[in-house]
C-alpha positions in Angstrom: 132.2 91.9 147.8 130.9 89.7 150.5 127.4 89.9 149.0 128.8 88.8 145.6 130.7 85.9 147.2 127.6 84.8 149.1 125.6 84.8 145.9 128.3 82.7 144.2 128.1 80.2 147.1 124.3 80.0 146.8 124.6 79.6 143.1 127.0 76.7 143.5 124.9 75.1 146.2 121.7 75.4 144.2 123.5 74.0 141.1 124.6 70.9 143.2 121.1 70.4 144.4 119.7 70.7 140.9 122.2 68.2 139.5 121.4 65.8 142.3 117.6 66.1 141.6 118.3 65.6 137.9 120.3 62.4 138.5 117.7 61.0 141.0 114.9 61.6 138.4 116.9 59.9 135.7 117.7 56.9 137.9 114.1 56.5 139.1 112.7 57.1 135.6 114.9 54.5 133.9 115.6 52.0 136.7 116.7 49.2 136.5 118.4 50.3 133.2 117.9 46.7 131.9 117.4 46.8 128.1 117.6 43.0 127.9 115.9 41.6 131.0 115.5 37.9 131.6 112.4 36.2 130.3 111.0 34.7 133.5 109.7 31.5 132.0 111.3 28.1 132.6 110.5 24.4 132.3 109.2 22.6 135.3 111.5 20.0 136.9 110.7 16.3 136.6 107.3 16.9 134.9 105.8 18.4 131.8 105.0 22.0 131.9 106.1 25.6 132.0 106.5 28.0 134.9 105.8 31.7 134.6 107.4 33.4 137.6 107.4 37.1 136.8 107.7 39.2 133.6 107.7 36.4 131.1 106.1 35.7 127.7 105.7 32.8 125.3 104.4 33.3 121.7 103.9 31.4 118.5 106.6 31.9 115.9 104.0 32.8 113.3 100.3 33.6 113.3 97.7 30.8 113.3 96.5 30.5 109.7 94.2 27.5 109.9 90.9 28.0 108.0 87.6 26.5 109.3 88.0 23.8 106.6 91.6 22.8 107.3 92.7 21.0 110.4 96.4 21.5 110.0 99.1 23.4 108.2 102.5 22.2 107.0 105.3 22.3 109.5 108.1 24.7 108.9 111.7 24.5 109.9 112.4 26.5 113.1 115.7 28.1 114.2 117.2 27.0 117.5 117.6 30.5 119.0 115.1 33.3 118.9 116.4 36.7 120.2 114.1 38.9 118.1 110.3 39.1 117.9 108.8 38.1 114.6 106.7 40.6 112.6 103.6 39.4 110.9 100.2 40.2 109.6 97.1 38.4 111.0 95.4 35.7 109.0 92.1 37.6 109.2 90.1 34.4 109.0 86.8 34.4 110.9 85.9 31.3 112.9 82.4 30.9 114.2 83.1 28.0 116.6 86.1 26.7 118.5 87.2 25.0 121.7 90.2 25.1 123.9 91.6 23.0 126.7 94.0 24.4 129.2 95.6 22.7 132.2 97.1 25.2 134.7 97.9 26.2 138.2 97.8 29.7 139.5 100.5 30.9 141.9 99.3 34.4 142.6 96.1 36.2 143.5 95.4 39.9 143.9 96.7 41.4 140.7 96.1 45.1 140.0 95.2 44.1 136.5 93.7 41.2 134.6 96.7 39.0 134.2 96.9 37.4 130.8 97.0 33.6 130.5 96.1 33.2 126.9 95.2 35.4 123.9 95.4 35.8 120.2 97.1 39.0 118.9 96.4 40.5 115.5 99.8 42.1 115.2 98.4 45.6 115.3 96.7 46.8 118.5 94.1 44.3 119.7 93.7 40.9 121.2 91.0 38.4 120.5 89.7 35.5 122.6 91.4 36.6 125.8 91.7 34.3 128.9 92.8 36.2 132.0 92.9 35.9 135.8 91.4 38.6 138.1 92.0 37.8 141.8 91.1 34.1 141.9 88.6 34.4 139.1 88.8 33.2 135.5 87.8 35.9 132.9 86.9 35.3 129.3 86.9 38.3 126.9 86.1 38.7 123.2 87.2 41.5 121.0 84.6 43.7 119.2 86.1 45.7 116.4 88.4 48.4 117.6 86.6 49.1 120.9 88.8 49.6 124.0 89.5 46.5 126.1 87.3 47.7 129.0 84.2 47.4 126.8 85.0 43.9 125.5 82.2 41.4 126.2 83.3 39.2 129.1 82.1 36.4 131.4 83.9 34.7 134.3 83.9 32.2 137.1 84.7 33.3 140.6 87.3 31.4 142.7 88.1 29.2 139.7 91.9 29.6 140.2 92.7 29.2 143.8 96.5 29.5 144.4 98.4 26.3 144.2 95.5 24.2 142.8 95.7 22.4 139.4 92.7 23.0 137.3 91.8 21.7 133.8 89.5 24.0 131.9 87.6 23.2 128.7 85.9 26.1 126.9 83.6 25.3 124.0 82.1 28.2 122.1 79.9 28.8 119.1 76.8 30.7 117.9 74.8 28.9 120.7 77.0 30.3 123.4 79.9 29.3 125.6 80.2 26.3 128.0 82.9 26.1 130.6 84.0 22.8 132.1 86.3 22.3 135.1 88.1 18.9 135.4 85.8 17.4 132.8 82.6 18.5 134.5 80.2 21.3 133.5 80.8 24.5 135.5 79.0 27.4 133.8 77.1 28.2 130.6 76.7 31.6 128.9 74.2 31.3 126.1 74.7 34.9 124.9 78.4 34.9 124.9 80.6 33.7 122.0 84.3 33.4 122.7 84.9 33.9 119.0 83.0 35.9 116.4 82.0 35.4 112.8 82.8 39.1 112.2 86.3 39.2 113.7 89.5 37.3 113.1 89.5 34.4 115.5 93.2 33.8 115.3 96.5 35.7 115.1 99.7 35.2 117.1 99.2 33.0 120.2 100.5 34.6 123.4 100.9 32.9 126.7 101.6 34.4 130.1 101.4 38.1 129.2 99.8 40.8 127.1 101.3 42.0 123.8 102.5 45.2 125.6 104.1 43.1 128.4 102.3 44.8 131.2 100.0 42.0 132.4 102.2 39.1 133.3 100.7 36.0 134.9 102.3 33.8 137.6 101.7 30.1 137.5 102.3 26.8 135.7 100.9 25.6 132.4 100.7 21.8 131.9 98.8 21.5 128.7 97.0 23.4 125.9 94.9 22.4 122.9 92.8 24.3 120.4 90.0 22.9 118.2 88.0 24.4 115.3 84.7 23.0 116.6 82.7 22.8 119.9 83.4 19.7 121.9 80.5 17.6 123.1 80.1 16.7 126.8 81.3 13.2 126.1 84.4 14.5 124.3 85.2 16.8 127.1 85.2 13.9 129.6 87.2 11.7 127.3 89.8 14.4 126.6 90.2 15.1 130.3 91.1 11.4 130.8 93.5 11.5 127.9 95.3 14.5 129.3 95.4 12.9 132.8 96.8 9.7 131.3 99.2 11.5 128.9 97.5 9.9 125.9 98.5 12.8 123.5 98.2 10.7 120.4 94.5 10.2 121.0 94.0 14.0 121.3 96.0 14.6 118.1 93.7 12.2 116.3 90.7 14.6 116.6 89.9 15.8 113.1 89.3 19.4 114.2 92.4 19.9 116.2 94.4 23.0 115.4 97.2 23.0 118.0 98.3 20.6 120.8 100.9 21.5 123.4 101.6 19.0 126.2 104.8 20.9 127.1 106.8 17.7 127.2 110.1 19.0 125.8 111.4 19.9 129.3 114.3 21.9 127.9 115.2 24.3 125.1 113.5 27.4 123.7 111.0 25.7 121.3 107.6 24.3 122.2 106.4 21.9 119.5 102.9 21.7 118.4 102.0 18.0 118.3 99.1 18.7 115.8 100.5 21.1 113.2 103.2 23.6 112.8 102.2 26.3 115.2 105.3 26.1 117.4 105.8 28.4 120.4 108.9 30.2 121.3 110.5 30.9 124.7 112.8 33.9 124.2 115.8 34.0 126.4 115.2 37.8 126.9 111.9 39.4 127.8 110.5 41.6 125.0 107.1 43.0 124.0 105.3 42.3 120.8 103.5 45.7 120.9 105.7 48.7 121.7 103.5 51.6 122.9 104.8 55.1 122.8 103.3 57.8 125.0 100.1 55.9 125.7 97.3 58.6 126.1 95.6 59.0 129.5 92.2 57.8 128.3 93.8 54.4 127.3 96.1 54.1 130.3 93.5 55.0 133.0 92.9 52.4 135.7 90.8 52.9 138.8 93.1 51.3 141.4 95.6 52.1 144.1 98.6 51.4 141.9 97.6 53.9 139.2 96.8 56.6 141.9 100.3 56.0 143.5 101.9 56.4 140.1 100.2 59.8 139.6 101.2 61.0 143.1 104.8 59.8 142.7 105.1 61.6 139.3 103.8 64.8 140.8 105.8 64.8 144.0 109.0 63.7 142.2 109.1 66.9 140.1 108.1 69.5 142.8 111.7 69.8 144.1 112.9 70.0 140.5 110.6 73.0 139.7 111.4 74.7 143.1 115.2 74.6 142.9 115.3 75.2 139.2 113.3 78.4 139.7 115.6 79.3 142.7 118.7 78.8 140.5 117.3 81.0 137.8 116.5 83.8 140.2 119.7 83.8 142.2 121.8 85.4 139.5 119.3 87.9 138.2 115.7 88.4 139.4 113.2 86.8 137.0 109.5 87.5 136.6 107.2 84.8 138.0 105.7 84.1 134.6 109.2 83.5 133.1 110.1 81.1 135.9 106.9 79.1 135.3 107.6 78.9 131.6 111.2 77.7 131.9 110.3 75.2 134.7 107.5 73.7 132.7 109.5 73.6 129.5 112.5 72.0 131.1 110.4 69.5 133.0 108.5 68.6 129.9 111.7 68.0 127.9 113.2 65.9 130.7 110.1 63.8 131.2 109.7 63.3 127.4 113.3 62.1 127.2 112.6 59.5 130.0 109.3 58.3 128.5 110.8 57.9 125.0 113.8 56.0 126.4 111.4 53.7 128.3 110.1 52.5 124.9 113.4 50.5 124.8 113.1 49.2 128.3 110.7 46.1 128.2 109.9 46.3 131.9 108.8 50.0 131.7 105.9 51.8 130.1 105.9 54.9 128.0 102.9 57.0 129.1 101.8 60.5 128.3 100.1 60.7 131.7 103.6 60.6 133.3 104.7 63.6 131.2 101.6 65.6 132.2 102.0 64.8 135.9 105.7 65.6 135.8 105.0 69.0 134.3 102.3 69.6 136.9 104.7 68.8 139.7 107.3 71.2 138.3 104.7 73.9 138.0 103.7 73.4 141.6 107.4 73.6 142.6 107.8 76.9 140.7 104.6 78.2 142.4 106.0 77.3 145.8 109.2 79.1 145.1 107.2 82.2 144.0 105.3 82.0 147.3 108.6 81.6 149.2 110.2 84.6 147.3 107.2 86.8 148.1 107.2 85.8 151.8 110.9 86.3 152.2 110.9 89.7 150.5 113.2 88.6 147.6 113.2 90.9 144.6 111.4 89.8 141.4 
């Protein structure tokens, strides 16, 4: 009788421990349970510009559809509130040459990823003409077909974005290569790199301050942005820099090849007007992603850095207690074969992890990754193995 009562107490104790582990895993897996997080973008006070201060994103309300022979498109009426993300198909119009001017100030260095400042998104799975920050360097990347991002052709400038320093960049690109200017003066030239491509769509939906998947947010201020459908000459670069500095936006809008012009002079509201055409930008009140990724495979998610390694270790360690105490609970009432304990632990851990990862699809600040599921299963298997060792060492019956 005493043995039976002792077993019941152990069963209750192990049940409480398992429930506690289950709750902790759910909390850590879905924290902070925010399905509608704040979009961390705001207008600067007493001056033109936008501030990106965390997970934020700004995007065009529709794709850029300007052809190489058309400098503007009709302006469309825009709604005053945008809580949903528009769905679209890319224009798929190649553009051999184009230029961009961007006036910005970085407020952070030392990202574990290439933080997105500017990119065009095709509405499917890829970006084109990507402008990013890595540490204090400026990185230019160009899409090639469906190749993974790591293999995109890229060039960069070291120490181009020191924290807290305003910089005005002009990037002119065409078949002859790419020229980068800083504050109206030549900085670097890359004769073999074309920021656009005659074989790829040059434009799509414009995104500022983040990647389509929402995982590469940038911290800093944007003071101005312009896009042209032709390379700018050295004289034009200097002249435009003076126009930006003197807030002569009408002179910039007079350029025959201008596609979009954003001086960010609204200073309030959720709409950023294009002073050249109808490519208005939206500032959603809630942060959301344009590209929802479900169970990203390990070969696409892999990053060789400390953050990625810590994620793997955390996912393994977090499920070791789960596998150990679940096996102990199964074996306390009736001795179970080791193989059966392994199977049940792995299956249960896989189902729990899969539930968490699929739920994370609806949490904009979290990522749904197959790697996490695999590591959770591995952790549970290690826990079951440790219980098997403990049972053998303590002389418990199988």
